[in-house]
C-alpha positions in Angstrom: 0.0 0.0 0.0 1.4 3.4 -1.0 2.1 5.8 2.0 0.7 9.3 1.7 3.6 11.6 0.9 4.1 15.4 1.2 5.8 16.5 -2.0 7.7 19.8 -1.5 8.8 21.9 -4.5 11.0 25.0 -3.9 14.1 26.3 -5.5 15.4 27.5 -2.2 17.4 24.8 -0.5 17.0 26.1 3.0 13.3 26.4 2.7 13.1 22.9 1.1 15.0 21.4 4.0 13.1 23.3 6.6 9.7 22.2 5.4 10.9 18.6 4.9 12.1 18.5 8.6 8.9 20.0 9.8 6.8 17.4 7.9 8.9 14.5 9.1 8.8 15.8 12.7 5.1 14.9 12.9 5.6 11.5 11.4 4.7 12.3 7.7 6.6 11.2 4.7 8.3 13.9 2.7 9.9 14.1 -0.8 11.7 17.2 -2.0 12.2 18.7 -5.5 14.2 21.7 -6.6 12.0 22.6 -9.6 8.6 22.0 -11.1 10.3 19.9 -13.9 11.9 17.6 -11.3 8.5 17.0 -9.7 6.8 16.5 -13.1 9.3 13.9 -14.1 8.6 11.7 -11.1 4.8 12.5 -10.6 2.6 9.4 -10.2 -1.1 10.1 -10.0 -1.6 6.9 -8.1 0.6 8.0 -5.3 -1.5 9.5 -2.4 -0.4 12.7 -0.9 -0.3 16.5 -1.4 1.9 19.2 -2.9 3.6 22.0 -1.0 4.5 24.4 -3.9 6.5 27.7 -4.0 4.9 30.4 -6.1 8.0 32.0 -7.6 10.6 29.7 -9.1 13.0 29.7 -12.0 11.7 28.3 -15.3 8.2 27.0 -14.3 6.3 28.9 -11.6 4.1 27.2 -9.0 0.8 28.5 -10.6 2.0 27.3 -14.0 2.6 23.8 -12.6 -0.8 23.9 -11.0 -2.3 24.7 -14.5 -0.4 21.8 -16.0 -1.6 19.4 -13.4 -5.3 20.6 -13.7 -5.0 20.2 -17.5 -4.3 16.5 -17.2 -6.9 16.1 -14.5 -4.4 15.4 -11.7 -6.2 15.7 -8.4 -3.3 16.2 -6.0 -4.2 18.9 -3.5 -1.8 21.9 -3.4 -0.7 24.2 -0.6 1.1 27.2 -2.0 3.8 29.1 -0.1 5.0 32.5 -1.1 7.4 35.2 0.1 5.3 37.9 -1.6 1.8 39.1 -0.6 0.3 38.8 -4.0 -3.5 38.8 -3.5 -4.2 38.3 -7.2 -2.1 35.2 -7.4 -3.5 33.9 -4.1 -7.1 34.3 -5.4 -6.2 32.7 -8.8 -4.6 29.6 -7.2 -7.5 29.1 -4.7 -10.0 29.4 -7.5 -8.0 26.8 -9.5 -8.4 24.4 -6.6 -5.5 25.1 -4.2 -6.2 24.2 -0.5 -4.4 27.2 0.9 -2.0 30.0 0.2 0.6 30.4 3.0 2.9 33.4 3.3 6.6 33.1 4.2 7.8 33.4 6.9 5.1 30.8 7.8 4.0 29.7 11.2 4.8 26.0 11.5 1.4 25.0 12.9 -0.4 27.0 10.2 1.5 25.2 7.5 1.0 21.8 9.1 -2.7 22.5 9.5 -2.9 23.2 5.7 -0.9 20.1 4.8 -3.2 17.9 7.0 -6.3 19.4 5.4 -4.7 18.7 1.9 -4.0 15.1 2.9 -7.5 14.7 4.3 -9.0 15.9 1.0 -6.8 13.6 -1.0 -7.8 10.6 1.1 -11.5 11.5 0.8 -11.3 11.9 -3.0 -9.6 8.6 -3.3 -12.1 6.8 -1.1 -14.9 8.3 -3.1 -13.5 7.2 -6.5 -12.2 3.7 -5.3 -14.9 2.6 -3.0 -18.1 3.2 -1.2 -20.7 4.8 -3.5 -19.7 4.3 -7.1 -19.4 7.0 -9.8 -22.7 5.8 -11.5 -24.6 6.2 -8.2 -23.3 9.7 -7.7 -24.0 10.8 -11.2 -27.6 9.4 -10.9 -28.2 11.9 -8.1 -27.8 14.8 -10.5 -30.9 16.6 -11.8 -31.4 17.0 -15.6 -30.3 20.6 -15.4 -27.3 19.8 -13.3 -26.3 17.2 -16.0 -26.6 19.9 -18.7 -24.4 22.2 -16.7 -21.9 19.4 -16.0 -21.7 18.6 -19.7 -20.8 22.3 -20.5 -18.3 22.6 -17.6 -16.6 19.4 -18.9 -16.0 21.1 -22.2 -13.9 23.6 -20.3 -16.5 26.5 -20.5 -16.5 29.2 -17.8 -19.6 29.8 -15.8 -20.4 32.9 -17.9 -20.1 30.8 -21.1 -22.3 28.0 -19.6 -24.9 30.6 -18.7 -25.0 31.9 -22.2 -25.1 28.4 -23.7 -28.0 27.3 -21.5 -29.7 30.7 -21.5 -29.7 30.8 -17.6 -28.2 33.3 -15.2 -24.6 33.2 -14.1 -25.7 32.8 -10.4 -27.9 29.9 -11.4 -24.9 28.2 -13.1 -22.7 28.8 -10.0 -25.4 27.3 -7.8 -25.8 24.2 -10.0 -22.0 23.8 -10.1 -21.8 23.9 -6.3 -24.5 21.3 -6.0 -22.8 19.1 -8.7 -19.4 19.3 -6.9 -21.1 18.4 -3.6 -23.0 15.5 -5.1 -20.0 14.1 -6.9 -17.7 14.8 -3.9 -15.1 16.8 -5.8 -13.2 20.0 -4.9 -12.2 21.4 -8.3 -13.3 21.7 -11.9 -10.3 19.5 -12.9 -11.7 16.7 -10.7 -15.1 17.2 -12.3 -13.6 16.8 -15.8 -11.7 13.7 -14.7 -14.9 12.1 -13.4 -16.8 12.9 -16.7 -13.9 11.2 -18.6 -14.1 8.2 -16.3 -17.9 8.0 -16.8 -17.4 8.1 -20.6 -14.9 5.3 -20.5 -17.1 3.1 -18.3 
């Protein structure tokens, strides 16, 4: 059985070592990477865990790596860390599914709380997709209108574009989307898309 791992990506060696030590001090398994590319090369979607990701790095930034993972439907929960108070970036990453955005210098307990929440979400998502109530049962709970909205979201359309396509209000789309995510037990649009792809393969 694969052990949940906290994957830490930061191009600052001192920060990398510090977070790894913190994670190991509470009995969790850690793996460190100096770049987004290094993490990408070893990424295994079947490995449970979460990602602690620096925002600003050489070559590929943290948010850019998040976009790449979302594009392939990877569901690994992300905790961002940043030495800069960039509210715009924080909002963008949270909207894209990040669990938290923690500023450096971080409080150890705050970071651990965020990591534990990320690991909890990952375990819950894996339980939902691997056991208990199956995908077909969860999809069966959707109303006809929710299925319409899901179909449009799965095409990669924004809520505004979905509203226009279905001739309903933006707020109605957001409400339906919230209900869909709750019924399917997912936390991001990327997970939604992955579920739709799984349903089509079945």
